[in-house]
N, C-alpha and C positions, 0 to 999 in steps of 0.2 A: 499158516494154512493147514487145514485139516488134511490128513492123508487118507480120509475116506474116499469113496467113489464120488467124483464130481458129476452131478447130473444136470447142471446148468451153469452158464456164466453168472458171476455174482454182480450185484449192484453196489454202488458206492455213493453215499450222500455227499462226500467230499471230492474235490478234484484229486486225482491220483497223485499229483505232485505235492499235495499236502498230507495225504494219508500215508505216504512212504517217504523215508528220509533219503534214499539213494535209488537211482535208476541204474540198473546194470544192463547197458544197451548193447545189443549186437550191432554190427556195422553194416555189412553188405545186405541190402534188402530192407534195412531199417532207417539208417542215417544217409547212406548213399547207395547208388547203383551205377556200375560202370565208371566209378570215380567222381561222379557228379552228385550233388546233394539232392535227395528226394524232396518232392514238393512238401512244403510246410515244415520240414525238419529243422531248418536253421532257426526260424522264428519260434517254433514250439519249444525247442531246447533252451533258447535264450530266456523265454518266459518262465520255464520251469526252474532254471538256475536262479533267476532273479527272485523267485519266490522262496528260495532256500533249499531246493532239492539239489543234492549232489549228483553229478553226472559221471558215470564211469563207463568206459567203452571196453567191451569184453569180446575178444576175437579168437577163433580157433586157428587162424592163419599164423603160423610160426615164422614166416619168412621175414616180415618187416619188424623192425625194432619199435618199442614204444615211442621213441623220439620221432621216428619216421611217420608213424600213424598220427601222432599228435600234430606234427607239422602239416599233414594233409588235411586234417579236420580244421585246423586254424585257417588254412588257405580257403576252405569252403565257407568261412565265416562263423565257425564254432570254436571259440578260443579254448584250447586244450593244452594241458601240460602232460609230460611223459608219465607223471604219477597217476594220471587219470586213465591210463590205458593198461589193461591186463590181457596178456596173451597166453596161449597154450604153451608157448616156449617157456615162459616163467613158471607155469604150473608143473611142467614135466621136469624142469631143472630142479625145482624144490623136491619133487618126488625122488629124483636120482640122488640128490644130496643127502637124503635121509637113509640111503641104502649103501653108499660107498664112502670111503674115507675122505676127509678134507684134502683138497689138492689132487684128487684122483684124475686120471686121464679119461676122457669120454670121446669115443669115436662119433663124429657128427656127420650125419647124412641129411643135409638141408642147408639153410641159408644163414645170413648174418644174425637174424633174430635169435636163433638157437645159440649161437656162439656168445652173444652178449649176455643172454640169460644164464648160461653156464658159468661164465666168468663172475657174474653177480653173486653166484652161490659158492665161489671159491674153487670151481672145477676148471680143468684144463682141456680145451677142445683139441683133438688130434684128427688126422686125416686118414690114417691107415690102420687096418686090422693088425699090422705088425708093430704098432706103437704101444703095445701092451695096455690096451684100454680096460678100464674096470667096468665100463658100460658102453652100450651103443644107443644112440638116440636118433630117431628119424622124424623129420618134420618137413613140411612143404618147402621145396627148394626152387620153385619157379619152373618155367617151361624148358629151361636150358640145363637142368641138372643132368650130368652125364650118366649113361647107363652103368658105367663102371662103379659108381658110388654104391649101387645096389649090391654089386659083387663084394665090395669091401664089407658092407654090413653082413652079408651072408657068411663070409669067411669067419668073421668074429663070432657071430651067433652060433654057428656050427661048432665053434671051439668052447661053447658054454658061457660066453660073455652075456650078462643080462641085457635084455633088449627092451627099449622104451620107445613109445611113439607119442608125439605131441597130441595127435588126434587121428581119427580114422574116417573123416569125411571123404566119401568116395568121389565127390565132384566139387568143383569150385567155379563160381561164375566168372566170366571174363567179358571183355568188351565185344567179343565175337560169338559168345554163346557159352555153353557149359563145357568145361575142360576137366580132365582127370585131377582129382585132389590127392591129398596125402594118403588117404585110405587106399587108393589104387596102387600107390607106390609101396605101401605096407604089404599089400597082397603079394607083390613080387617077391619080397623077402620071405614072407610066410610060406609061399609055394616052394621056394628054394631050400628052406630049412626045416619046415614042419613045426616051427616054434610059434609061440604066441607072445606078443609084446604086452608090457604094462602100459596102459593108455591113460593120459592125463586130461585131455580136452573135454569140452562139452559133448555129451550130457553127463559125464562121469564126475564123481565127487571131488577129485583133486582140483578141478577147475573152479568149482564153486567155492571150495575152501580158499583157494588163492585170491578170489575176488573179495571174500569177506576179510581175510587177513590184510589185504592192501587197502581196502576202503574203510574198514571199521564199521560197515553198515549194520544197523540194528533192525531196521524195517526195510529191507531191500525189495525192489520190484524188478523182476527180470522182464526185459522188453525185447521181443524177437519176432522173426518172421517164419521160423522153421519149427515144426512140431517135434521133430526127432532129435534136435540139438538144444535149442533154446528152451522150449516148453518142457521137454523131458528133463533137462538139466535143472529147471526150477522145481519140478516135481521131486527129483532125487534129493535136492537140497532142502526140501520142505518149506519153500517160500512161494509167494504169489507171482503171477506172471500176466503180462499183457501181450496178446498176439496182435500185430499190425498186419494189414493185408496189402502191404506194399512190396512184398517179396515173393517167395515161392509157394506159399500155402494158399490154396483156393477154397471155395466154399464146400465143395464135395469132400475134400480131404478133412476139413474141420468137422463136418457132420459125422464122418466115419471114424473120428479119433477115438482110440481106446483110452482108458482112464489116465495113463501116464502121459498122454499127449493132449489133454484137455486144459486149455488156459483158464486162468481165473477171470480174465476180462478179454473182450474182443473189440477192436476199433479199426477204423479205416487207415489211420496213419498216426504220427506222433502228436497230433492235436489231441488225441485221447488222453495224454498225460495231464491236460489242462482242464479237464471236465470231470464231473461225476459219471457214474455208469448207471443206466436204467435198471430198475428191478424187473425181474421176470416173475409173473404171478401164475398161479394154477398148479395143479398136481398131475395134470395129464388125464385125469378121469373126466370124461364127458366134455367139459368145456375146453380142455387142452391147456396150452401154455400161452400166456399173453405178454407181449412187450410192445409198448407204443400202441399203434393201431392194428397190430397183427396178432393172429392166433394160429398156432401150429399144433397139429395133432399127428400121431403115428397111426397110420392105417394098417391094413393087413400086409400090404407089400410096398407101400410108399408113404412118404411124408406129405401131409396136406397143409396148405397155407391159405388162410383167408384174411380179408381186411385190406388195409392200405396204410401208407406212412413211410417213414425212413427205411431204406433197404437194410441198414445195419440192425434195426430193431427186429425186422423179419428174420434175419440170420440168427440173431440171439435166441429168438423164440424157437426156431428150427433146431438149434443146438440142444435146447432143453428137451424137445420132443425126441430127438435122435439119441441123445446120451441116456435119457431115462429108459428108452426102449432097449438100448444095447446093454445097460447095466455095466458089468465088468468086461464086456467084450467090445467089438467094433460094430457099429450100426450098418446093417446090410440093406436097409430100406432105401428105395429109390427116391432121391431128393432132387432129381434133375428138373422136373417141372416146376417145383417150388422155387428152386434157385433161379431158374430162367425168369420167373415172374419178378424176382428182385434184381435182375440184370447182373447176377453173379455167376 
């Protein structure tokens, strides 16, 4: 992928599952939601896999082990091995192992996923700041993580022990709504210490490096639902991305995306892996941008949409108009009326 400013989603004459050798798939909002498979996910992934595409599942959630994640996916009808799962716990464990001696103690503020990942790298998880840790690592520990764990982290960090975080997602989806994520817990320790952790998870490079090391992907495609983790992570890694609209990102956020949040492709769900992607024509001058039966233009204060056809084609055309008008910034033009016409 070129690191120039993207001004439109790209087209593809091949199904994406043939154009790329490995799909690096986010989980929540892409494959499942609230623990249940998202519509079309199981069948789409089965077809992509049968056509030769490798499937790898990449998650910022450091709580669950790869075995646990693989077991959940298999129960949903998506046969998965532990080697197909890459977590931010694994990425941060590698980051720590490169900076502390082999066999070093690491104070763990989090769950079993972190402990397993640390042991895999030859490090020893400990529970107290008084256990002489060489590092502190913080990852999502679930809703029942005791408040005292943050105090242990703060004691060690204030003593000068290097501090690491698996990720800094401020929120995490749950069956009852949006809950505080590991980033919120990291803020507690930051406020108490004034320190800054080294962070491994999406969208930062250590997570992308971990996925490439573990999958051996040569032509990876990042597939996600979040602009600020999945798509930005692909941008930082210099690889292509597919945004699916089954999670948190809506049409207005997509149109306003700055360059590092603009996906290569946009589709409704994981069926987008099995198809090509339509070309967007036009340069915005006069005739605007065309995709399918739609034409999008950037007016003085809002985005305009004319024509008819598939709603996704209209959204792609609007992206081209909005991103071209915004250049290296974020589009401030009103796209509400155009999106309403598409039902988005």
